[in-house]
C-alpha positions in Angstrom: -37.2 47.3 29.6 -38.7 45.9 32.8 -36.0 45.3 35.5 -35.7 41.7 36.5 -36.8 40.7 40.0 -35.6 38.0 42.3 -38.9 36.1 41.5 -37.9 36.2 37.8 -34.6 34.7 38.6 -36.2 32.0 40.8 -38.7 31.0 38.1 -36.0 30.9 35.4 -33.7 28.8 37.5 -36.4 26.5 38.8 -35.8 27.2 42.4 -37.5 29.1 45.2 -37.0 32.8 46.0 -35.3 31.9 49.3 -32.8 29.8 47.4 -31.9 32.7 45.1 -31.6 35.0 48.0 -29.3 32.5 49.9 -27.1 32.0 46.8 -26.7 35.8 46.1 -25.9 36.6 49.7 -23.2 33.9 49.9 -25.2 31.4 51.8 -25.1 27.6 51.5 -26.3 25.8 48.4 -25.1 22.9 46.2 -22.6 23.7 43.6 -25.0 22.9 40.7 -27.7 25.1 42.2 -25.3 28.0 42.8 -24.0 27.8 39.3 -27.5 27.7 37.8 -28.7 30.7 39.9 -25.7 32.8 39.1 -25.9 32.0 35.4 -29.6 33.0 35.3 -29.0 36.2 37.3 -26.3 37.2 34.9 -28.4 36.4 31.9 -31.3 38.5 33.2 -29.0 41.2 34.5 -30.5 41.0 37.9 -29.4 43.5 40.4 -30.5 43.1 44.1 -32.3 46.0 45.5 -30.1 47.7 48.0 -33.1 49.4 49.6 -34.9 46.2 50.2 -31.8 44.4 51.5 -31.1 47.2 53.9 -34.7 47.4 55.2 -34.6 43.6 55.9 -31.4 44.0 57.8 -32.7 47.1 59.7 -30.0 49.4 58.4 -29.8 52.3 55.9 -26.8 51.0 54.0 -24.2 53.1 52.5 -21.4 54.9 54.3 -20.7 58.4 55.5 -17.6 60.4 54.6 -16.5 63.5 56.6 -13.7 65.7 55.3 -12.6 69.2 56.4 -13.0 71.0 53.1 -14.6 69.9 49.9 -12.8 72.6 47.9 -9.4 71.4 49.0 -7.8 69.5 46.1 -6.3 66.8 48.4 -9.6 66.0 50.1 -11.2 66.0 46.7 -8.7 63.3 45.7 -9.4 61.4 48.9 -13.2 61.6 48.4 -12.8 60.4 44.8 -11.0 57.3 46.1 -13.8 56.6 48.6 -16.5 57.1 45.9 -14.7 54.8 43.4 -14.5 51.9 45.9 -18.1 52.5 47.2 -19.3 52.6 43.6 -17.7 49.2 42.9 -19.4 47.8 46.0 -22.8 49.3 45.2 -22.7 51.4 48.3 -24.1 55.0 48.4 -22.0 57.6 50.2 -23.3 60.5 52.4 -20.8 63.3 52.2 -20.2 66.0 54.8 -17.8 68.9 55.3 -16.7 69.7 58.9 -14.8 72.9 58.1 -12.2 71.6 60.5 -14.6 72.6 63.3 -15.0 70.1 66.1 -18.5 71.3 66.9 -19.6 70.9 63.3 -18.0 67.5 63.2 -19.9 66.4 66.3 -23.2 67.6 64.8 -22.6 65.6 61.6 -21.7 62.5 63.6 -25.0 62.9 65.5 -26.9 63.4 62.2 -25.4 60.2 60.8 -26.3 58.3 63.9 -29.9 59.5 63.7 -30.0 58.3 60.1 -28.7 54.9 61.1 -25.7 55.1 58.8 -23.5 52.3 60.0 -20.2 52.9 58.3 -18.1 56.1 58.4 -14.8 57.2 57.0 -13.6 60.5 58.5 -10.7 62.9 58.4 -11.2 63.9 62.1 -10.6 67.3 63.6 -12.0 66.9 67.1 -10.8 64.9 70.0 -11.4 61.2 70.7 -14.4 62.0 72.9 -16.4 63.1 69.8 -16.1 59.6 68.4 -17.1 57.5 71.4 -20.9 57.8 70.9 -20.6 56.5 67.3 -18.5 53.6 68.4 -20.7 52.7 71.3 -23.7 52.8 69.0 -22.1 50.2 66.8 -21.0 52.4 63.9 -18.0 51.1 62.0 -15.4 53.9 61.7 -12.2 54.2 59.8 -10.0 57.3 60.0 -8.1 58.6 57.0 -5.2 61.0 56.8 -5.4 61.8 60.5 -6.4 60.3 63.9 -8.2 62.2 66.6 -6.1 63.9 69.3 -6.1 62.0 72.6 -8.2 63.7 75.3 -9.3 63.2 78.9 -12.8 62.5 79.9 -15.7 62.7 77.4 -16.7 66.1 78.6 -18.5 68.9 76.7 -20.3 66.6 74.3 -23.1 68.2 72.4 -26.5 67.5 74.0 -27.7 65.6 70.9 -24.8 63.1 71.1 -25.3 62.6 74.8 -29.0 61.9 74.3 -28.2 59.4 71.6 -25.7 57.7 73.8 -28.2 57.4 76.7 -30.9 56.1 74.3 -28.4 53.5 73.1 -27.7 52.4 76.6 -24.1 53.7 76.6 -24.5 55.6 79.8 -23.2 59.0 80.7 -20.4 60.5 78.5 -17.7 60.1 81.1 -14.9 57.6 81.0 -11.2 57.4 81.7 -8.9 58.5 78.8 -7.9 55.6 76.6 -6.9 55.3 73.0 -9.6 54.7 70.4 -9.6 51.2 68.9 -10.3 52.4 65.4 -8.5 51.4 62.1 -6.8 54.1 60.2 -5.3 54.7 56.8 -2.5 57.3 56.9 0.4 58.6 54.8 3.9 58.1 56.2 4.2 61.6 57.6 7.3 60.8 59.6 9.3 59.7 56.6 7.9 62.5 54.4 8.7 65.3 56.8 12.1 63.8 57.8 13.1 63.6 54.1 12.1 67.2 53.5 14.0 68.5 56.5 17.1 66.5 55.6 16.9 67.9 52.1 16.7 71.5 53.4 19.5 71.0 56.0 21.6 69.4 53.2 21.2 72.7 51.3 22.7 74.5 54.4 19.5 75.7 56.0 19.5 75.8 59.8 16.6 78.2 60.7 13.7 76.2 59.3 10.1 76.9 60.2 7.0 74.7 60.2 3.5 76.1 59.3 0.8 73.7 60.5 -2.9 73.3 60.8 -5.5 71.1 62.5 -4.6 67.5 62.9 -0.8 68.1 62.3 0.4 66.6 65.5 2.2 63.8 63.8 3.8 66.1 61.3 5.0 68.5 64.0 6.5 65.7 66.0 8.3 64.4 62.9 9.5 68.0 62.2 10.9 68.4 65.7 12.5 64.9 65.6 14.1 65.6 62.2 15.8 68.7 63.7 17.2 66.6 66.5 15.4 68.6 69.3 17.0 71.9 68.3 13.6 73.4 67.3 13.0 77.1 68.0 9.4 77.1 69.3 8.8 80.4 67.6 9.4 78.7 64.3 6.5 76.3 64.7 3.3 78.2 63.9 -0.3 76.9 63.7 -3.3 78.1 61.8 -6.9 76.9 62.0 -8.7 75.4 59.0 -9.5 78.7 57.2 -7.6 80.4 54.4 -7.6 83.7 56.2 -6.0 82.1 59.3 -3.4 80.3 57.1 -2.5 83.6 55.4 -2.3 85.5 58.8 -0.1 82.8 60.3 2.2 82.7 57.3 2.5 86.5 57.0 3.1 86.9 60.8 5.8 84.2 60.8 7.7 85.7 57.8 7.5 89.2 59.3 8.4 88.3 62.9 11.3 86.0 61.9 13.2 87.6 59.0 16.1 85.3 59.9 14.4 82.1 58.8 15.6 80.7 55.5 13.3 77.8 54.9 9.7 76.8 55.5 7.8 73.5 55.5 4.1 74.1 54.9 2.0 71.3 56.4 -0.7 71.3 53.7 -1.6 72.8 50.3 -3.8 75.5 51.8 -0.9 76.5 54.0 1.5 76.3 51.1 -0.7 78.6 49.1 -0.8 81.1 52.0 3.0 81.0 52.3 3.4 81.8 48.6 1.0 84.7 48.8 2.5 86.1 52.0 6.1 85.8 50.5 5.0 87.7 47.5 3.3 90.4 49.6 6.6 90.8 51.5 8.7 90.8 48.3 10.5 87.6 49.4 11.8 85.6 46.4 11.6 81.8 46.2 14.1 80.3 46.5 16.5 83.3 46.8 15.2 84.6 50.1 13.1 81.6 51.3 13.1 77.9 50.4 9.7 76.3 50.6 8.5 72.7 50.8 4.8 72.0 50.8 3.0 68.9 52.0 0.6 67.7 49.2 1.3 67.6 45.5 -1.6 69.4 43.9 -1.8 70.6 40.2 -1.2 74.3 40.9 2.1 73.5 42.7 3.8 72.7 39.4 2.4 75.8 37.8 3.8 78.2 40.4 6.8 80.3 39.6 9.0 78.7 40.6 7.3 75.3 40.8 7.0 74.1 44.4 9.0 71.3 45.9 6.4 69.0 47.6 5.9 66.0 49.9 3.5 64.0 47.8 1.0 61.7 49.5 -1.4 59.4 47.6 -4.8 61.1 48.3 -6.9 58.9 46.1 -5.3 55.7 47.4 -5.9 56.8 51.0 -9.6 57.2 50.3 -9.8 53.9 48.4 -8.0 51.9 51.1 -10.1 53.5 53.8 -13.3 52.5 51.9 -12.0 48.9 51.5 -11.3 48.7 55.2 -14.7 50.0 56.3 -16.4 47.5 54.0 -14.6 44.5 55.5 -16.4 42.5 58.1 -13.4 42.2 60.4 -12.9 46.0 60.6 -13.5 46.0 64.3 -10.0 44.5 64.7 -8.0 47.8 64.6 -5.5 47.9 61.7 -3.5 50.8 60.6 -2.4 51.1 57.0 0.5 53.4 56.2 1.1 54.5 52.6 4.4 55.9 51.4 5.1 59.6 50.7 7.6 61.0 48.1 9.7 64.2 48.1 9.4 65.7 44.6 12.1 68.3 44.1 11.3 71.3 41.9 12.4 74.9 41.9 11.3 76.4 45.3 14.3 75.3 47.3 17.9 76.4 46.9 21.1 76.6 48.9 21.3 79.0 51.8 22.9 82.3 50.8 
């Protein structure tokens, strides 16, 4: 069946093509004309051409989505939320994986700028300086799950981004440090980590470690605050974004500090590494080590014992971020904070 065109709608409704376009884009029209055009469009199952609309507006349309790892279950949930919202709005999504590598992130931002993608949702891994070219070029950005670390001047930008900034009239990539005015959709890390630490201390644990990764500044701060400033710095260990690094960090921590009795893993990849390292070292959960993992993923409940987790709403984070990036007033920064939940299972026990 031939797809209906805007001309077909105009002829059937007895109005001009310009009137149909104005009605469908939300422009001014009389109530009777609007009602007639919308009824005919529905009857003919008319769907505006996104390509044609975007070419007229001199934009590519759609949005970009940058996540650290497409194989990570949590980021898969977040991406599904973005895709669901974008699908409902008729927006295509360009998906990229940064590998939690700031250089790769900067390259992908540059690629999206070159392609004139004008909306971007990102789980950032680099500093604030990596995002200033996109913002100066007029891209609408929303951060999800994390916000970029504050930095000093916009030094060490890749040449491609610097060139794009200069072409856009943004000037050299040097400016005083200042916070990025970018909306974000975040889980309530402070409440989640605080609840987990209080649960562990309530079980009698005093030597509690934190295993973190890129972008975990807020979670580490919450961990230290929950312990009331009594944190042993050796018990806060960081890995990069790879599984090998996570395993090395977990194994090194458990071997160097046999006195620790509990561990908070800041993400599901880190939790997986902690479980594997504990097994390699013949440490029993929860007999020798209590473990709380950030993220509730399907395999957590299938572990032996099932893992106690801080659950965050991954799909909702993505959906809300997509809603925000599609809003016309997104340039007025707004942070959305979604609740977390401690789900108690079998990986934690009283200190022995």
